[in-house]
N, C-alpha and C positions, 0 to 999 in steps of 0.2 A: 758577181764581181767581188774583188778583194777589197777589204777596208780594215783600218785599224779601229778596234772596238775595246771598250773597257766597261766592266760591270761594277767595279768597286774602286774606291779612292785608294791611292797608295803611290808607291815608287813606280818607275817605268816598267817594272815587271808586271804590272796589272794590264798593260797594253797587249792586245792580242790581234794578230792578223787572221781574219776570218773571211769566209765566203758568205756574202749576204745578197739579198735581192737587189738588182739594179733599180735605181729610182725611176719612177714614171713621171714624165714631163707633164706639167699642167698647162693650161691655156696661155698664161702670161709668163711662162718660164722657158728657159733653155736647158737642154741636157748637155753638159760639158764633159768631154773626155779629158781627164786630168793628166797633164804631162809633168807638172811639178807643183809642189805646195811648200810653203815655208813655215817653220816653227816660230812661235812667239812666246814670251813669258805667259801670256794668256793660257797656253796649252798646259804648261806644267802646274800652274795654279789650279786649273780645272781638274787635272789629273789627280792632284793631291787633295783637292777640296780645301785648300788653304789660301788665304786666312779663313778661319772657320766660319766667320760671319757670312761668307759666300754661300754656305750650304743652305741658308734659308731660301735662296733662289735656285740653287742647282740640285738640291736634294740633301736631306739631313744625314741619312745613313749610306746612301748610294746615289750615284749620279742619275738624274732624270734623263739626260741625253747621253748617248753612248759613244759619240764620235768626237774627234778632236780635229783641229785644223781650221783656219779661217782664210788664209791667202791661197789663191789658185791661179794657175796659168794653164791653158789648154786650148782645145778647139771645140767649137759648137758641133755636136753630133745631130741634134734634133731641136726643133723650135716649136713651141705651142702656137695655136691658131691666132692668138692675140699679139704675138711678138711682131714688132715692126722694124726694129733697128738691126737685129742680128739674124744671120742665116747660117745653115749648116756649112761647115768648112771654115768659118771665121775664126781667127786666132784671137783669144780674149784673155784678159786678166782682171782680177778684182778680189774683193773680200766678200765671201758669200756665206760663211757659216753663221747660223743663228741658233738653230736647235736641231736635234736629231743627228744625222750623220754629218761629219765634217769633211774637210778636203783631203785628209789622208786616206784616199780611196781612189778607185779607178774611174768613178763617175760621180758627178754631183749635179743636182738640179738647183737652179737659182732664178729669181726674177731678173729679167734682162737689164733693169736699171742698176743692178749691183755689179754689172760687168761693163768693160770698155774694150775696144780693140787694143791688142797688145802693142807696145812700142815696137816699131819695125826693126830697130837696131839692137834689140835684146833677144837673147835666147829665152826659151820657156823658163829655165832655171832662174835667170836674172829677173825676168818679169814677175815670177812668183815671190821674189824678195821685196817687192815694192809696196803693194797696196796698203796694208795696215800700218807699217812703219812709215811709209811716205806720207800718208794722209795724217798720221799723228804728228809728224814733223811739220808739215805744212800748216795744219790748223793751229798747232801750238805756237808757232812763230808768227804767222800772219793774223789769225783771228783772235787769239787770246793774248798774245804778246804785243800785238799791234806794231810789229817791227817796221821801222822806216829806214829808208836809204841813209847811210852815214852813221847809224846808231851802232853802239858796241854791244855785242851779245856774247854771253858766256854759255857754252853748251857743256853741261856736266854729264859725263857718260858719252863722250864724243866718238868713241870707238865701237859702240854697240850698234844694234840693228837700226834703231831710230836715230841715234846720234850721228852715224856716218852720213845719213841722208840729211839730217838737220844742218850739219856744217855746210853742205853743198847748197841746200835751199836758201840758207841765210845769206850766203855769198851771192846767190842769184838775185836776192832781194836788195843787194847793195849794202849789206852790213859789214862791219869789221868784226871778225869772228875769232874768239879764243876758245879752244877746246880743252877740256879736262880729261885726262886719261892716265893710265899707268905707263911706266918706263918703256915697256916693250911696244907700246902703240904710239909713241910720240911721233916717229917718222911717218907712220901711216896717217895720222890725223893731219899732219902738216901737208902730206901729199893730196889730201882731199880739198885743200884750199884754205885751211885755217891760217890766219895771220900770226897768231901766237898759240903756243901749246903750254899748258901747265901740267907738269907731272905731279900727280897728287901724292906720290910716295916721297917726293922731295920738297914739295912746297904746298902750303895751305892757301888756296885762292882767297879765302875769307880774311886772311891776315896780311895779304901782299900789298894792300893799299890801293889797288886798282878798283875803280867803280864802273859798273856796267849799267847800260840802259835796260837790258833784259837779261835775266838768267833763266835758262831752260834746264830744269833739273830732271834728268832722265835716269840717274843712278845715284847711289850713295845713300847715306842715312842722315845727312846734315839737316838740322831743323830749319824752319823758315827764319827764325831769329838769327841763326848762324849765317844763312845766306844773305840776309839783309845787310850785313856788314860790308858786303861787296857790291851792294846795289846803290845806284844813284838815288838821291833824295826823292825823286818822283819816278823811279824805275819800276819795273814789273818783274815779279818772280812767277814763272809758270811751272807748276808742279805736275810733271807728266806721270811720274811713278816713283821710282826709288826703291830702296831695299829696307830690310829690318822691320822692327815693330812687333815681332813675335807672331805666333801661329793664330792667335785669336783675331787680331785686327790688321796685322801687317802694316804697311805704310799708311793705312787709312787714319790711324790715330794722329800721326804727324801732320797729315793733310787737314784733318779736322781742326787741329790747333792753329794752323795757318789761317783757316777760314775765320776762326774766332778772333784772331789778332788783326786781320785785315782792316776792319772798320776803324781801328784806333791808330793807324799809322798812315803816313803820307804815301807810302809805296803800295803798289797793288800786288796782292798775293792771290794767285789765280790757279786753282786746281781744275783739271778738265779730263774728259774722256773723249777720244776722237769718235766721230760719227761717220758712217758710210756716206759718201758724197760722190755722185757721178761726175760732177763738174771738176772736183779736185782730182779725180783719176785722169780726166782729160788734160788738166793742166800739168800733172806729173808726166804724162806721156809727151807733152810738148817740150817740157824741160829736158827730158831724157833724149828725145830725138834731136834737140838742138845741141846736145852735148854738155849741157850745164849740170846735169845730175847723172851719176852712174851708180847703180847698186853694187854693194860689195858683198861677196859670198865668202864665208869662212870655210865651211865644209858642206858637202852633199852626201846624202845617204839614200840607199834604195828604200822603197816602201817597207820591206820586211825588217829594216833596221830603224824604223821610226822610234822605238824605245831608246835606242842609243842616241839618236838625234836630239830627243827632248832631254835626255839625261845630260848630254854635253851642254846644251843651252842652259840648263838649270844651274850648272856650275858657275855661270856668270862671267865667263872669260871669252866668249865668242867675239871675234872681230868682224863686225857686220852681221850678216844673216846666216842661218843654218837652213838648208833646203833639202826637201825630200823629193826624190824623183820617182815617177810612177810609170 
């Protein structure tokens, strides 16, 4: 089968389309014929081995695992003897990469609990855009932000892969939503259901005088102290990621400072990393099939152009998700 492989850290040029062995399904796994996979910041960080502290886990001089890609949508081609929920022919989606070969490949094996039936009203390309971004948005808002009906939430990075889903999920949870984005994305974010939109090139949300019950920071370099100026006295700042910080620590330094500050202020400062969750994929499917959430795709690329897809995503200007078709 064909798959994207990389042997060294570096720019997208290190990614190579190669012929490799087709994976062999184990007893509790399914073999998925991949139709589409989406790119995440995860991919370019692993490709470059940056921030450098990551290399203690991924390999100091060269990557231990040679594949990229976490999100997948496709159909089950074979099922192991212990698989009970899924059958050959089922259309599925999920986040499956953990080590070894990723989803930028013609086939992937994964435990059945990492996959769910694909939303019936989505194409494979749309379905591949959902898992990691959707679970991140859902867990950030509901579990870590404790978002309640009627609360005011600010989504920083509202036009990105997670942000476009976060705006819609927050609305489905009954929140009043303000999105932060650049000028060219104002109309887009408003079309997703945002009640207000802040153009960060024209206005500083931290200086505008509005206070929010929850700020979900998905982009930018603003410190926790800076975000707190726009946070209600007992509000919550959820730090999903963000940019900057240099090659050594990246945004981790800013997040660590927020953790150290949190015990000394009345507001909650909460960093988090999303976790695979079958029930959350089920809920996302229900929201999508009900018409409450629709994934947004900026661009699609064929498997052979995965380096271009990841290079485009790395520029930081994608509106919604970047998808690779297989």
